[in-house]
LUMGUZA-587741 format. One line per field, with one value per residue: residue number from 1; residue in one letter; x, y, z of N, C-alpha, C in turn. Coordinates in nm, 2 decimals, padded with zeros to 4 digits. Layout:
// residues N
pos = (NUM:...)
code = (A:...)
n_X = (X:...)
n_Y = (Y:...)
n_Z = (Z:...)
ca_X = (X:...)
ca_Y = (Y:...)
ca_Z = (Z:...)
c_X = (X:...)
c_Y = (Y:...)
c_Z = (Z:...)
//
This chain:
// residues 57
pos = (1:2:3:4:5:6:7:8:9:10:11:12:13:14:15:16:17:18:19:20:21:22:23:24:25:26:27:28:29:30:31:32:33:34:35:36:37:38:39:40:41:42:43:44:45:46:47:48:49:50:51:52:53:54:55:56:57)
code = (M:Y:E:K:N:G:V:I:Y:S:L:N:V:D:V:T:I:P:D:V:G:F:Y:S:S:S:V:A:S:Q:G:T:F:I:R:D:F:T:V:T:D:T:E:K:T:F:Y:L:M:A:D:N:G:L:T:I:V)
n_X = (-02.30:-02.49:-02.79:-02.93:-03.17:-03.18:-02.91:-02.63:-02.40:-02.08:-01.82:-01.51:-01.33:-01.03:-00.93:-00.70:-00.67:-00.52:-00.29:-00.41:-00.42:-00.50:-00.53:-00.48:-00.48:-00.48:-00.24:-00.02:00.18:00.43:00.37:00.10:-00.03:-00.28:-00.29:-00.46:-00.80:-01.10:-01.42:-01.58:-01.80:-01.64:-01.41:-01.41:-01.32:-01.13:-00.88:-00.87:-00.63:-00.46:-00.17:00.14:00.39:00.51:00.68:00.57:00.67)
n_Y = (00.59:00.86:01.02:01.29:01.50:01.34:01.31:01.11:01.08:00.97:00.84:00.70:00.51:00.38:00.17:00.06:-00.19:-00.25:-00.53:-00.77:-00.92:-01.17:-01.16:-01.27:-01.09:-00.74:-00.65:-00.67:-00.94:-01.19:-01.39:-01.36:-01.39:-01.54:-01.81:-02.01:-02.06:-02.15:-02.04:-02.07:-02.13:-02.07:-01.97:-01.70:-01.45:-01.22:-01.02:-00.81:-00.67:-00.42:-00.47:-00.44:-00.45:-00.67:-00.97:-01.29:-01.61)
n_Z = (-00.70:-00.83:-00.92:-01.08:-01.22:-01.45:-01.51:-01.46:-01.20:-01.10:-00.89:-00.90:-00.67:-00.54:-00.29:-00.05:00.17:00.48:00.57:00.80:01.13:01.37:01.72:02.06:02.26:02.34:02.27:02.01:01.94:01.88:02.06:02.12:01.88:01.68:01.50:01.41:01.49:01.67:01.73:02.04:02.32:02.54:02.43:02.28:02.24:02.06:01.90:01.62:01.43:01.25:01.04:01.19:01.12:01.24:01.23:01.19:01.26)
ca_X = (-02.36:-02.60:-02.86:-03.01:-03.22:-03.14:-02.76:-02.57:-02.27:-02.02:-01.68:-01.44:-01.23:-00.95:-00.89:-00.61:-00.69:-00.39:-00.30:-00.46:-00.39:-00.59:-00.45:-00.55:-00.46:-00.48:-00.10:00.01:00.31:00.43:00.31:-00.05:-00.08:-00.36:-00.27:-00.59:-00.89:-01.24:-01.50:-01.66:-01.86:-01.54:-01.30:-01.48:-01.26:-01.00:-00.85:-00.83:-00.54:-00.38:-00.03:00.23:00.53:00.56:00.70:00.53:00.73)
ca_Y = (00.66:00.96:01.07:01.41:01.55:01.26:01.30:01.02:01.12:00.87:00.87:00.57:00.52:00.27:00.16:-00.05:-00.23:-00.31:-00.66:-00.78:-01.04:-01.20:-01.18:-01.31:-00.98:-00.61:-00.62:-00.76:-00.99:-01.33:-01.47:-01.34:-01.41:-01.65:-01.87:-02.08:-02.06:-02.18:-01.96:-02.15:-02.05:-02.02:-01.91:-01.62:-01.31:-01.21:-00.88:-00.79:-00.55:-00.39:-00.51:-00.34:-00.49:-00.78:-01.09:-01.41:-01.73)
ca_Z = (-00.81:-00.80:-01.04:-01.06:-01.34:-01.56:-01.52:-01.36:-01.15:-01.03:-00.85:-00.87:-00.56:-00.51:-00.15:-00.01:00.31:00.53:00.62:00.94:01.21:01.49:01.84:02.19:02.35:02.28:02.24:01.90:01.95:01.83:02.17:02.12:01.75:01.67:01.37:01.38:01.61:01.66:01.83:02.12:02.43:02.63:02.35:02.18:02.23:01.98:01.85:01.48:01.43:01.12:01.04:01.25:01.07:01.31:01.15:01.26:01.21)
c_X = (-02.48:-02.66:-02.94:-03.04:-03.18:-02.99:-02.71:-02.43:-02.21:-01.87:-01.62:-01.33:-01.16:-00.91:-00.80:-00.63:-00.56:-00.41:-00.34:-00.42:-00.49:-00.50:-00.54:-00.55:-00.46:-00.34:-00.06:00.16:00.31:00.36:00.15:-00.11:-00.16:-00.35:-00.40:-00.67:-01.03:-01.32:-01.59:-01.72:-01.75:-01.42:-01.37:-01.43:-01.13:-00.99:-00.81:-00.76:-00.47:-00.24:00.05:00.37:00.59:00.57:00.67:00.59:00.68)
c_Y = (00.75:01.01:01.19:01.47:01.47:01.24:01.21:01.06:01.00:00.91:00.73:00.60:00.38:00.27:00.04:-00.07:-00.29:-00.45:-00.66:-00.91:-01.05:-01.22:-01.21:-01.20:-00.85:-00.56:-00.72:-00.81:-01.13:-01.42:-01.47:-01.36:-01.54:-01.70:-01.93:-02.07:-02.10:-02.11:-02.06:-02.07:-02.00:-01.95:-01.82:-01.48:-01.31:-01.06:-00.89:-00.66:-00.54:-00.43:-00.40:-00.37:-00.61:-00.90:-01.21:-01.53:-01.86)
c_Z = (-00.77:-00.92:-01.00:-01.20:-01.46:-01.59:-01.42:-01.33:-01.07:-00.99:-00.82:-00.77:-00.55:-00.36:-00.12:00.14:00.36:00.57:00.76:01.00:01.32:01.61:01.96:02.29:02.27:02.24:02.13:01.92:01.90:01.93:02.17:01.98:01.74:01.52:01.32:01.51:01.57:01.77:01.91:02.23:02.53:02.56:02.24:02.17:02.15:01.94:01.71:01.47:01.29:01.14:01.10:01.22:01.15:01.22:01.23:01.19:01.26)
//
């Protein structure tokens, strides 16, 4: 929202965010997909990637 000289201007925007997944590698695959994880001192690196159509079963 923006106001100038007592007039309020606004612009409504709808945004769709793609589905994302967490992976243990920079390559998204079923083998690197992280279904559940806990960040610890030794396990703290993961990759957040937009959905690439990969089906995880």
